[in-house]
C-alpha positions in Angstrom: 0.0 0.0 0.0 2.7 2.6 0.8 3.9 2.3 -2.8 0.4 3.0 -4.1 0.2 6.2 -2.0 3.6 7.4 -3.1 2.6 6.9 -6.8 -0.6 8.9 -6.2 1.4 11.7 -4.6 4.0 11.5 -7.3 1.1 11.8 -10.0 -0.5 14.6 -8.0 2.8 16.6 -7.8 3.4 16.0 -11.5 -0.1 17.2 -12.3 0.4 20.2 -10.0 3.8 21.1 -11.5 2.4 20.7 -15.1 -0.5 23.1 -14.1 1.8 25.6 -12.5 4.1 25.5 -15.5 1.2 26.1 -17.8 -0.1 28.9 -15.7 3.3 30.5 -15.6 3.6 30.3 -19.3 0.2 32.0 -19.8 1.2 34.8 -17.4 4.5 35.3 -19.3 2.6 35.4 -22.6 0.3 38.1 -21.1 3.3 40.0 -19.9 4.9 39.9 -23.2 1.7 41.2 -24.9 1.4 44.0 -22.5 5.0 45.0 -22.8 4.5 45.3 -26.6 1.4 47.4 -25.9 3.4 49.6 -23.6 6.1 50.2 -26.1 3.8 50.9 -29.0 1.7 53.2 -26.7 4.8 55.1 -25.7 5.8 55.4 -29.2 2.4 56.9 -30.2 2.5 59.2 -27.2 6.0 60.4 -28.2 4.8 61.2 -31.8 2.2 63.6 -30.3 4.6 65.1 -27.8 7.1 65.7 -30.7 4.4 67.6 -32.7 3.7 69.6 -29.5 7.4 70.3 -29.3 7.5 71.6 -32.9 4.4 73.7 -32.3 6.0 75.3 -29.1 9.2 76.0 -31.0 7.3 77.5 -33.9 5.4 79.8 -31.6 8.3 80.5 -29.2 6.5 78.8 -26.1 8.5 77.4 -23.3 9.4 73.7 -23.5 7.7 72.9 -20.2 4.3 73.7 -18.8 4.4 73.2 -15.0 0.7 73.7 -14.7 -0.2 71.1 -17.2 2.4 68.7 -15.8 0.9 69.0 -12.2 -2.6 68.3 -13.6 -1.3 65.3 -15.6 0.5 63.9 -12.4 -2.6 64.3 -10.3 -4.7 62.7 -13.0 -2.2 59.7 -13.4 -2.1 59.2 -9.5 -5.9 59.0 -9.5 -5.9 56.5 -12.5 -3.1 54.5 -10.6 -5.4 54.4 -7.5 -8.3 53.2 -9.6 -6.1 50.4 -11.2 -4.6 49.4 -7.8 -1.1 50.5 -8.9 1.2 52.3 -6.5 0.5 56.0 -7.1 4.1 57.0 -6.3 5.4 54.5 -9.1 2.9 56.1 -11.5 4.1 59.6 -10.5 7.7 58.7 -11.0 6.9 57.0 -14.3 5.2 60.1 -15.6 7.9 62.4 -14.4 10.4 60.3 -16.2 8.3 60.6 -19.4 7.8 64.3 -18.9 11.5 65.0 -18.5 12.2 63.1 -21.8 9.6 65.1 -23.6 11.0 68.3 -22.3 14.4 67.3 -23.6 12.9 66.7 -27.0 11.1 70.0 -26.9 14.4 71.8 -26.0 16.1 70.2 -29.1 13.3 71.7 -31.3 14.0 75.1 -30.0 17.7 75.1 -30.7 
C-alpha cells in the first residue's frame, strides 16, 4: 500500500507542477503582450509630444508647462489608484516621461 500512495502523490505532484508550468507560461505570454502594448503606446505618445514640441518651437513657447504637468501627474495618480497601482510609481513614471519630452522640446528650440 505505501507504494501506491507514493505513486498517487507523485502523480499529483506531476499534475500540479504541469499546471503551475502552464499557468506560468500563460502569465508570461500576457506580460509579453502587455510589454508590446506599452512600447507601441509610448511610441504613439511620443509622436504627439514631438508634434507639440514643434508647435511650441514655432510659436516661441517654453518647452515645459508646469501647470499642465501638475494636472497630468494628479490625473495619473488618480488612475493609478483606480487600477490598484502604486501612485508613487505612476508619478515617478510620468515624471520620467515628462523629462524626456522636455528634452525633445528643447532640441526643437535650438
